[in-house]
N, C-alpha and C positions, 0 to 999 in steps of 0.2 A: 121416580117410582117405576117408570116403564123399563128402565135398565135392569132393575131388580127382578121384575116379572120375567123379562127375557132370559135371565139366568136360569130360572126354573124351566122355561120352555125348551131351551137348548139342552139342559140336563135330561129332561124327560125324552127328548128326541133321541139323544144318544142311548138312553136305556132301551127305548123302543126298537132301535136299530139292531140291538143284540138278538132280537127275536125274528128278524127278517132273514130268511134262509139264504136269499141270493146276495145279501150284503156281506162282503169279506170280513171275517172275524178279526183279522189283524190290521184292518184299515186304519186304526188309530195310530199305528206307527208311521204311516205315510202322512197323516194329518199332523202329527207331532213334528215331523221333519219340515213341513211347509211352514208351520207356525214359527219354529225356531229360526229357520234359514231365510225366511222372507218377511213375515209379519213383524217380528221383533226388530230386525234391522231397520225396517221402514219407519217404525216409531222413533228409533234413535235419531235417524237422519232428519226427521221432521221437528222433534221437540228440543233436542239438546242445543242446536245452534241459537236458540231463542232465549236461553237462560241468562239472566243478569245476576252477577255475583254480589253478595252482601254477607259480611261475617255473621250477622244475626241468623242467617239461613242455616247455620250449623245446627241449631236446635231442631230444625225440620229434617235436614239431611241425616242427622245423627240417629234418627228413629230406627231406620233399617240397619245401619251399620252396627249400632249397639245391640239391637235385638238379635242379629245374625251371629255376632261374635259370642254373645252369651250362650246362644243355642249350640254353637260349635263346641265350646268347652264343657257345657253342661251335659249334653247327650254323649259326648265322647267319654266323659268321666263315668257317667251312669252305665253306659254300654259296656265299658271295660270291666266295671265292678260286677255286673250281673251276667257277663258273658254273652252279650247280644252279638248277633252277626254283624259284619261290616256293612252289609246292605241295609239292615235295619237302622243302624246308627246314622248312616249317610242320608237315608230317607227322612228321618226325623229332624236332623240338622237343617236340611233344606226346606222341607214343607212347614215345619214349625217356626223356622227362623225368618220366613218371608211372608209379608202380609199382602192382601189384595188392595193395595193403596190407590189403584186407578179405577178399574171398572166398578168395583163396589165403593171404594173410597171417595171418588169424585162426586157421584150423585148424593151420597149420604152427607158428605161435608157441605155440599152446595145447599142441601135441604136444611141443614142445621145452622150453618154460619153464613150462607149467602156467597156472593161472588168474591168477596175479599178472602173468605176462607178457602174457596176453591183455588185461588191463585197460590195460596200457601200449600195446599194439598199437592199441587203439581210439582212443587219443589221437594216434597217428601218422596214422590214417586220417581221422578226422572234422575236427578243426581244421587238419589238414595237407592230405592228398590231396584230400579232398572239397571243401574251400574252393578249392584251386588249380584243380581241374577245372571248378569252377563259375564261376570268375572269370578267372584268367590264361589258362587254356587256351582259353576262349572268345575272349578278346582276341587271342591269337595266331592262332587259327583264322580269325577275321575279317580280321586283318591280311594273312594269306597266302592267303586265298581270293580268287576273282574278284570277290566282293562288297565287298571292302575299298575304301572311297572316302575317308573322312576320320575324324579323331579323334572327331567328334561321332557319326558312324555307329557306330563301335565302342562308344563309351560307351552309346549308346542300345540297342545289341544286348545288351550285358551287363546293363544295368538292366532290360531286358524279358525276360531269360532266366529261365524259371520256377524252376530250381534256385537261382539267385541271389536271387530275390525271397523264396523260402522260407527261404533262408539268413539273410537279414536279419530276417525274422519270427522265426526260431528264436533268433537272437542277442538280440533284444529280450526274448523270453520268458526266455532264460537270465539276462540282467541283472536282470530283474524277479522272478526266482525262480518263474516260472510254468511249467506244463506242461499238456498237453492231457488231457481226460477219458480214462479208461482204454478206453472204447469207441472213441474216436477213435484212440488209440494202437494199439489192436488192428487197426483198418483200415489205419493207416499201415504197420505191420509186414507185413501181407499184401500191400499194394501194393509195398512195398520188396523183398519176397522174390522178386518176379517179375523183378527187375533182372538177376540173374546168368543164369538160364536163357534169357531172351529175348535178352540181349546176346550170349551165347556162340553161340546159334543164328544170330543175325545175322552174327557173325563167320564161322561155318561156311558160310553162304550166299554170302559174298563171297570165301572162300578158294579160291585156284587154285594148283595145283602145276605150274608151267611152268618146266622146266629151262632154257629159253632166255630167261627173263624178265630184263629189265634191273634188276629190283628186288633181285636176290640180293645184289649188292655192298652196297647201302644197308641191306638187312636185317641183314647181319653188322655193319655199322658201328653201327647203332642198338642192336642187342643187346649189342655189346661195351661201349657206353657204359652201358646200363641194368644189365647183369649184373655188370660188372667195375669200370668206371671210377667210377660213382656210389658204390658201397660203399667203394671204395678211398679216394676223396677224403674221405668222411665218417670213415673209420677214421683217417686221418692227422689230420684236424681234431679229432675227439673224443678219441681215445686218445693220439696222439703229441703234439699241440700243447696241448690243454686238459687232458690227464692225467686223463681220466674213465674210470671202470671200473664194473663191477657189472652187475646184471640189466638196468637201464634202457638202458644203452649197448649191451648185446648185442641186446636186442629192437630198438632203433633201427637197428642195422646190418644185422640179418637182414631187417627190413622194407625197408631201402634196397636190398637185393639181390633183391627180388621181381621176377617177370616183369612186362612192360608191363601197364598197367591196361586192362581191357576197355572201360571208359567212355571212356578216352582215344582208343581206336580208333574208338568210336562218334562222338565229337565231331569227330575228324579226317575220318572218312568222310562225315558229314552236311554238312560244309563243302566236300566235293569235294577234299580233300587226299590224293591218292593212295590211294583206298579199298583197292586190292589190297595195297599195301605195309602199310597200317594193319592189315589182317586177318592178313597174314603175321607181323607183329610179335607178334600174340597166338598164332596157330596154331603157330608155331615157338618163340616165347619161353617159353611155359608149360612144355612138356616139357623144353627145354634147361635151364630154371631149376632143375629138381630136382637136376641135376648140380652146377651152380654154387653152389646153396644149401648142398649138402653140403660143398663146399670152404670157404665162408665160415664155416659152423658149426664146422668143424675149426679154422680160424684163431682164432675167437673163444674157444676153450677156453683160450687162452694169455694172455688179458688179465684 
């Protein structure tokens, strides 16, 4: 519960800093760079070497990969049909395609399903959400930003993306059964712990409540996909088609229903993909998700 309260504290702090005259208006750009280039790589180096593989984990890992893939094809199709800008399409693909499976997901899953559920939630987040945001999200962001020029440019950008480099290092360590010294791990956890407060403050700095904004329609479209369509698709796939039940499936589906991922907003904003809409997806998505999560938790009691 304390983690959820802190989300709103950091968000309000970011909003308040908008009205502090001496505080730089573009400071969120510097915060975004620190989060992407320092905090996110630290988390990869800490968590990924500790993952132990099991084929059943594909149900958990698949949550983000499936959700992001459908988001890509859906918003690309709708965007082209209705003549949306490239930046709008890219923004919705990324922010609606990635859920907040860690900072929101971990405490909520722990409260609902206990420590066993939390272990499963970590596997939704690390080889699932974390890998997608470090790779595919960067590819999409580059494709739909003004910087997109060629396939070679996109590959180069991904390969030089600090979280991706650290992901590769972490995978090698995992395969070799290696891990960092406890002092290094301590430093990585401290750096990684800065991700959420800094990222949410950054969102608050960019969040604007303009009733006449053209973003409102797209906000509801993005949130409808993230909070309802994604978990509904996975429910049909896992429960109805594949006949899967039990704690693992319940955790997977609750994680699928989480609000948009904070880092997704940061990646989209840092590439110039509708920063205000990206922030609105977080600022409105998180409180609304508490209502929709209650709905999905109720539904999952019958499987």
